[in-house]
C-alpha positions as CSV (number, residue, x, y, z in Angstrom):
1,X,-73.8,-150.2,195.3
2,X,-73.2,-150.8,198.7
3,X,-74.3,-148.6,200.9
4,X,-72.2,-147.6,204.3
5,X,-74.2,-150.1,206.2
6,X,-73.8,-152.7,204.0
7,X,-71.5,-155.5,204.2
8,X,-69.7,-156.7,200.8
9,X,-71.7,-160.1,200.0
10,X,-68.7,-162.5,199.1
11,X,-68.4,-166.5,199.6
12,X,-64.9,-166.6,201.7
13,X,-63.2,-170.3,202.2
14,X,-64.0,-171.4,205.9
15,X,-61.0,-173.7,205.9
16,X,-57.4,-172.7,205.5
17,X,-56.2,-173.5,201.8
18,X,-59.7,-175.0,201.0
19,X,-60.7,-173.9,197.8
20,X,-64.2,-172.5,196.0
21,X,-66.5,-174.4,194.3
22,X,-67.0,-173.9,190.7
23,X,-70.7,-172.8,191.4
24,X,-68.8,-170.5,194.4
25,X,-66.2,-168.8,192.1
26,X,-68.9,-168.0,189.8
27,X,-71.5,-166.5,192.2
28,X,-68.2,-164.5,193.6
29,X,-67.1,-163.4,190.0
30,X,-70.8,-162.3,189.3
31,X,-71.0,-160.2,192.6
32,X,-67.9,-158.5,191.5
33,X,-68.8,-157.7,187.8
34,X,-72.4,-156.1,189.1
35,X,-70.6,-154.3,191.1
36,X,-68.8,-152.5,189.0
37,X,-71.8,-152.2,186.5
38,X,-74.0,-150.7,188.9
39,X,-71.3,-148.4,189.8
40,X,-71.1,-147.3,186.1
41,X,-75.0,-147.0,185.7
42,X,-74.7,-144.7,188.5
43,X,-71.6,-142.5,187.0
44,X,-73.8,-142.6,183.5
45,X,-76.7,-141.7,184.7
46,X,-75.4,-138.9,187.0
47,X,-73.1,-137.3,183.8
48,X,-75.8,-137.9,181.1
49,X,-77.8,-135.2,183.9
50,X,-74.8,-133.2,184.7
51,X,-74.1,-133.1,180.7
52,X,-78.0,-132.0,180.2
53,X,-78.1,-129.2,182.4
54,X,-74.5,-127.7,180.9
55,X,-75.6,-127.9,177.8
56,X,-78.9,-126.2,178.1
57,X,-77.5,-123.9,180.5
58,X,-74.3,-123.1,178.4
59,X,-74.0,-124.3,175.1
60,X,-77.5,-123.7,174.0
61,X,-77.4,-120.1,174.8
62,X,-74.7,-120.1,172.6
63,X,-76.4,-121.5,169.3
64,X,-78.8,-119.4,169.7
65,X,-76.2,-116.1,169.8
66,X,-74.5,-117.6,166.5
67,X,-77.8,-118.5,164.9
68,X,-78.7,-114.7,165.2
69,X,-75.4,-113.0,164.4
70,X,-75.6,-114.9,161.0
71,X,-79.3,-114.4,160.3
72,X,-77.8,-110.6,161.0
73,X,-75.0,-111.4,158.1
74,X,-77.7,-113.0,155.9
75,X,-79.4,-109.8,155.7
76,X,-76.4,-107.8,155.5
77,X,-74.5,-109.9,152.4
78,X,-78.3,-109.6,150.8
79,X,-78.8,-105.8,150.8
80,X,-74.7,-106.3,149.8
81,X,-75.9,-108.3,146.6
82,X,-78.1,-105.1,145.8
83,X,-75.7,-102.3,145.8
84,X,-73.8,-101.5,142.4
85,X,-70.8,-101.2,143.8
86,X,-70.4,-104.5,144.0
87,X,-69.1,-105.9,140.4
88,X,-70.4,-109.5,138.9
89,X,-68.0,-111.7,140.6
90,X,-68.3,-110.0,144.0
91,X,-72.6,-110.9,143.6
92,X,-72.1,-114.5,142.3
93,X,-69.6,-114.8,145.5
94,X,-72.4,-113.2,148.2
95,X,-74.8,-115.3,146.3
96,X,-72.6,-118.1,147.1
97,X,-72.7,-116.7,150.6
98,X,-75.8,-116.1,151.2
99,X,-77.0,-120.0,150.2
100,X,-74.3,-121.5,152.5
101,X,-75.2,-119.6,155.6
102,X,-78.8,-119.4,155.1
103,X,-79.3,-123.2,154.0
104,X,-78.0,-124.1,157.4
105,X,-80.4,-121.7,159.5
106,X,-83.6,-122.6,157.6
107,X,-83.2,-126.0,159.0
108,X,-82.1,-124.3,162.5
109,X,-86.1,-123.2,161.9
110,X,-85.3,-119.4,160.4
111,X,-88.0,-120.0,157.8
112,X,-88.1,-116.7,157.2
113,X,-84.4,-117.2,155.0
114,X,-86.3,-118.9,152.9
115,X,-87.4,-116.0,150.5
116,X,-83.9,-115.1,150.6
117,X,-82.5,-118.3,149.6
118,X,-85.1,-119.4,147.0
119,X,-84.3,-115.8,145.7
120,X,-80.8,-116.6,145.1
121,X,-80.8,-119.7,143.9
122,X,-84.0,-120.1,141.5
123,X,-85.7,-122.5,143.2
124,X,-88.0,-124.0,145.9
125,X,-86.5,-125.0,149.5
126,X,-88.8,-126.7,150.4
127,X,-88.7,-129.0,146.6
128,X,-85.3,-129.2,146.9
129,X,-85.0,-130.2,150.6
130,X,-88.3,-132.9,149.8
131,X,-85.9,-134.5,147.3
132,X,-82.3,-134.1,149.3
133,X,-84.2,-135.6,152.0
134,X,-84.7,-138.8,150.1
135,X,-80.6,-138.9,149.1
136,X,-79.1,-138.4,152.4
137,X,-81.5,-141.2,154.2
138,X,-80.2,-143.4,152.0
139,X,-76.4,-142.8,153.2
140,X,-77.6,-142.0,157.2
141,X,-78.8,-146.0,156.6
142,X,-75.9,-146.8,155.1
143,X,-73.3,-145.6,157.9
144,X,-75.8,-146.5,160.2
145,X,-76.4,-150.3,159.3
146,X,-72.3,-150.5,158.7
147,X,-71.6,-148.7,162.1
148,X,-73.7,-151.0,164.4
149,X,-73.9,-154.1,162.6
150,X,-78.0,-154.3,161.3
151,X,-80.5,-153.7,159.0
152,X,-83.1,-150.7,159.3
153,X,-86.2,-150.5,157.7
154,X,-86.7,-148.3,154.5
155,X,-88.6,-145.7,156.5
156,X,-86.9,-145.2,159.9
157,X,-86.2,-142.0,160.3
158,X,-82.4,-141.3,161.6
159,X,-82.7,-137.3,160.8
160,X,-80.6,-136.6,164.3
161,X,-79.4,-138.3,167.3
162,X,-83.2,-138.6,168.9
163,X,-84.3,-140.3,166.3
164,X,-81.8,-142.5,165.5
165,X,-81.2,-143.6,169.5
166,X,-85.4,-144.3,168.8
167,X,-85.2,-146.4,165.7
168,X,-82.0,-148.1,167.1
169,X,-84.6,-149.0,169.9
170,X,-87.6,-150.0,167.9
171,X,-85.3,-152.2,166.0
172,X,-83.9,-154.0,168.4
173,X,-87.2,-154.3,170.0
174,X,-88.3,-155.7,166.6
175,X,-85.4,-158.2,166.3
176,X,-86.4,-159.5,169.7
177,X,-90.4,-159.9,168.5
178,X,-89.4,-161.8,165.0
179,X,-86.7,-164.2,167.8
180,X,-89.9,-165.0,169.6
181,X,-91.7,-165.8,166.2
182,X,-89.1,-167.5,165.4
183,X,-89.1,-169.5,168.4
184,X,-92.5,-170.0,168.9
185,X,-92.8,-171.7,165.3
186,X,-89.3,-174.2,166.3
187,X,-91.5,-174.9,169.5
188,X,-94.8,-176.1,167.1
189,X,-92.5,-178.3,165.2
190,X,-92.0,-181.7,166.5
191,X,-89.3,-182.0,169.0
192,X,-87.3,-184.5,170.0
193,X,-87.2,-186.2,173.5
194,X,-83.9,-184.5,174.1
195,X,-85.5,-181.5,173.4
196,X,-88.0,-181.7,175.5
197,X,-86.0,-182.4,178.3
198,X,-83.9,-180.1,177.7
199,X,-86.8,-177.2,178.0
200,X,-88.1,-179.3,180.9
201,X,-85.2,-178.3,182.8
202,X,-85.0,-175.2,181.7
203,X,-88.6,-174.3,182.8
204,X,-87.7,-175.8,186.2
205,X,-84.2,-173.9,186.3
206,X,-86.6,-170.8,185.8
207,X,-88.9,-171.7,188.3
208,X,-86.3,-172.5,191.4
209,X,-83.9,-169.0,190.4
210,X,-87.9,-167.1,190.9
211,X,-88.5,-169.5,194.5
212,X,-84.9,-168.7,195.5
213,X,-85.1,-164.7,195.0
214,X,-89.1,-165.2,196.5
215,X,-87.4,-166.8,199.3
216,X,-84.9,-164.2,200.4
217,X,-87.7,-161.6,200.0
218,X,-90.4,-163.3,202.3
219,X,-87.6,-163.6,204.8
220,X,-86.7,-160.1,205.0
221,X,-90.6,-159.0,205.0
222,X,-91.1,-161.5,208.1
223,X,-87.9,-160.0,209.8
224,X,-88.6,-156.2,209.3
225,X,-92.7,-155.8,208.5
226,X,-93.1,-152.4,210.3
227,X,-96.5,-153.4,211.3
228,X,-95.0,-155.5,213.8
229,X,-92.6,-153.2,215.7
230,X,-94.3,-151.4,218.7
231,X,-91.4,-149.4,219.1
232,X,-91.8,-146.2,217.2
233,X,-88.0,-145.4,216.3
234,X,-87.8,-148.7,215.4
235,X,-90.4,-148.9,213.4
236,X,-89.0,-146.3,211.1
237,X,-85.8,-147.8,210.7
238,X,-87.7,-150.6,209.7
239,X,-90.4,-149.2,206.9
240,X,-86.6,-147.7,205.7
241,X,-84.8,-151.0,205.3
242,X,-88.3,-152.5,203.8
243,X,-88.7,-149.6,200.7
244,X,-85.2,-150.7,200.2
245,X,-86.1,-154.9,200.3
246,X,-89.4,-153.8,197.9
247,X,-87.0,-151.9,195.5
248,X,-84.4,-154.6,195.3
249,X,-87.3,-157.4,194.8
250,X,-89.2,-154.7,192.0
251,X,-85.9,-155.3,190.3
252,X,-85.0,-158.8,190.9
253,X,-81.4,-157.2,192.4
254,X,-80.4,-160.5,194.8
255,X,-77.2,-158.9,195.2
256,X,-79.4,-155.7,197.1
257,X,-81.5,-158.4,199.2
258,X,-78.6,-160.4,200.0
259,X,-76.5,-157.0,200.9
260,X,-79.5,-156.6,203.0
261,X,-79.7,-160.1,204.8
262,X,-76.6,-159.4,205.9
263,X,-76.7,-155.7,207.2
264,X,-79.3,-156.9,209.4
265,X,-78.2,-160.2,210.4
266,X,-80.5,-162.0,209.5
267,X,-77.9,-164.1,207.9
268,X,-74.2,-164.0,208.5
269,X,-70.4,-165.0,206.4
270,X,-71.0,-168.3,207.8
271,X,-74.4,-169.2,206.5
272,X,-73.6,-167.5,203.3
273,X,-69.8,-169.8,202.5
274,X,-72.3,-172.4,202.8
275,X,-75.2,-172.1,200.7
276,X,-76.1,-175.3,198.7
277,X,-74.5,-175.7,195.9
278,X,-78.4,-176.2,193.8
279,X,-79.4,-173.0,195.5
280,X,-76.8,-171.5,194.8
281,X,-77.1,-172.5,190.5
282,X,-80.0,-170.5,190.8
283,X,-78.5,-168.0,192.6
284,X,-76.5,-167.5,189.8
285,X,-78.9,-167.4,187.0
286,X,-80.7,-164.3,188.5
287,X,-77.3,-162.9,189.3
288,X,-76.6,-163.3,186.0
289,X,-80.1,-161.6,184.5
290,X,-79.3,-159.0,186.5
291,X,-75.7,-158.2,185.0
292,X,-77.2,-158.6,181.2
293,X,-79.8,-155.9,182.6
294,X,-77.1,-153.6,184.0
295,X,-75.2,-153.8,180.7
296,X,-78.2,-153.4,178.8
297,X,-79.6,-149.8,181.0
298,X,-75.6,-148.6,180.1
299,X,-75.6,-149.1,176.4
300,X,-78.9,-147.2,176.2
301,X,-77.5,-144.8,178.2
302,X,-74.3,-144.4,176.1
303,X,-75.6,-144.9,172.2
304,X,-76.5,-141.5,172.2
305,X,-73.6,-139.9,173.1
306,X,-71.4,-143.0,171.0
307,X,-73.2,-141.8,167.7
308,X,-72.6,-138.0,168.7
309,X,-69.2,-138.7,169.1
310,X,-68.9,-140.9,166.0
311,X,-67.5,-143.7,168.3
312,X,-68.2,-147.6,167.5
313,X,-69.9,-149.6,170.0
314,X,-66.8,-151.2,171.2
315,X,-64.7,-149.1,171.9
316,X,-64.1,-147.4,175.6
317,X,-66.0,-144.9,176.4
318,X,-65.6,-143.3,180.7
319,X,-68.3,-141.0,181.2
320,X,-66.7,-138.6,181.8
321,X,-65.6,-138.3,178.1
322,X,-68.5,-136.3,177.1
323,X,-67.7,-133.4,179.2
324,X,-64.6,-132.9,177.1
325,X,-66.5,-133.0,174.0
326,X,-68.9,-130.2,175.1
327,X,-66.4,-128.0,176.5
328,X,-64.5,-128.5,173.4
329,X,-67.6,-127.4,171.5
330,X,-68.6,-124.6,173.6
331,X,-64.6,-122.8,173.2
332,X,-65.5,-123.1,169.5
333,X,-69.1,-121.6,169.4
334,X,-67.5,-118.7,171.6
335,X,-64.7,-118.2,169.1
336,X,-66.5,-118.2,166.3
337,X,-69.5,-116.1,167.4
338,X,-66.3,-113.0,168.4
339,X,-65.2,-113.6,164.7
340,X,-69.1,-113.5,163.2
341,X,-69.7,-110.5,165.2
342,X,-66.5,-108.8,164.0
343,X,-67.5,-109.6,160.6
344,X,-70.9,-107.9,161.2
345,X,-69.1,-104.7,162.3
346,X,-66.5,-104.6,159.5
347,X,-68.7,-105.5,156.8
348,X,-70.8,-101.8,157.3
349,X,-68.2,-100.5,155.1
350,X,-68.7,-101.9,151.8
351,X,-64.8,-101.6,151.3
352,X,-64.2,-104.3,153.9
353,X,-66.5,-106.7,152.5
354,X,-65.0,-106.5,149.0
355,X,-61.6,-106.9,150.6
356,X,-63.0,-109.9,152.1
357,X,-64.3,-111.6,148.9
358,X,-61.5,-110.9,147.1
359,X,-60.0,-114.1,149.0
360,X,-63.4,-116.0,149.0
361,X,-62.9,-118.7,146.2
362,X,-66.1,-120.2,144.7
């Protein structure tokens, strides 16, 4: 994104009613798209950081409180089960309640409840869980494959949003590797003169594109190198700009490098408007690669939130929308905690628990 000191990098018509060339139009179009993507990436980075802070400071303590209340409820219901005041039908309902609550808490890490769960189910939780994992993994794998249009390996772990993201990234990397190997095998086959000519042209274009961005970088270094500046204040200013130049060059951020050239008045708008067509094509290749990288960065940040919200990769997800879901989750868990605490207090009286069980259906 341009800073307050930077000028917008665009090619303008030098002559009234003159039209831009195809390469010039593409240059401006890519510049516009990159600026939009940079802004969106910054919004996502800031939103993700703010989301994580709010999740840990507000939502996480609530989940801990909620789980503690439910642990107390499991012990209370287990104690009631052994009370002779409760009939066989009531005890069947109590067992069902105990099992439902205990199993979710065990998955949250409350292993001390396994003994109670096993006792009310005549089973061993660990054995039962191992068998269930295989079925759940298969179902999750099928859902993810349908949602994202890709096939995961049989041993892919999709048991949590974090594991899903990791598996997704590994799958993408594996697909890229397969594609690279496929291209290598294709390259080993006998190629026609036309294919060889096309490959040579592509390599030449990549070489020229790399030279183009190096040329912009070298010009900036030649003007800004702080070691060549005797004035202390100016040396400090150039050092700060050089840091931005180095960061932009490391990322192959041509847009930023051109903006810095305009900022220090190393080039002017007229020079920008008259960039040679062949050089402009090299610039456009670099800008397209930069746009693709920005798009990929945004996709990787969005992915865990899309998985959490069960949203398609093609649907629109503004960064601010993730906070609406978090705010709703906070409100809901606060209400649920109040309900569980009310039940804990009420169920101290067996008659209140009996009344509640009458309305409970297995």
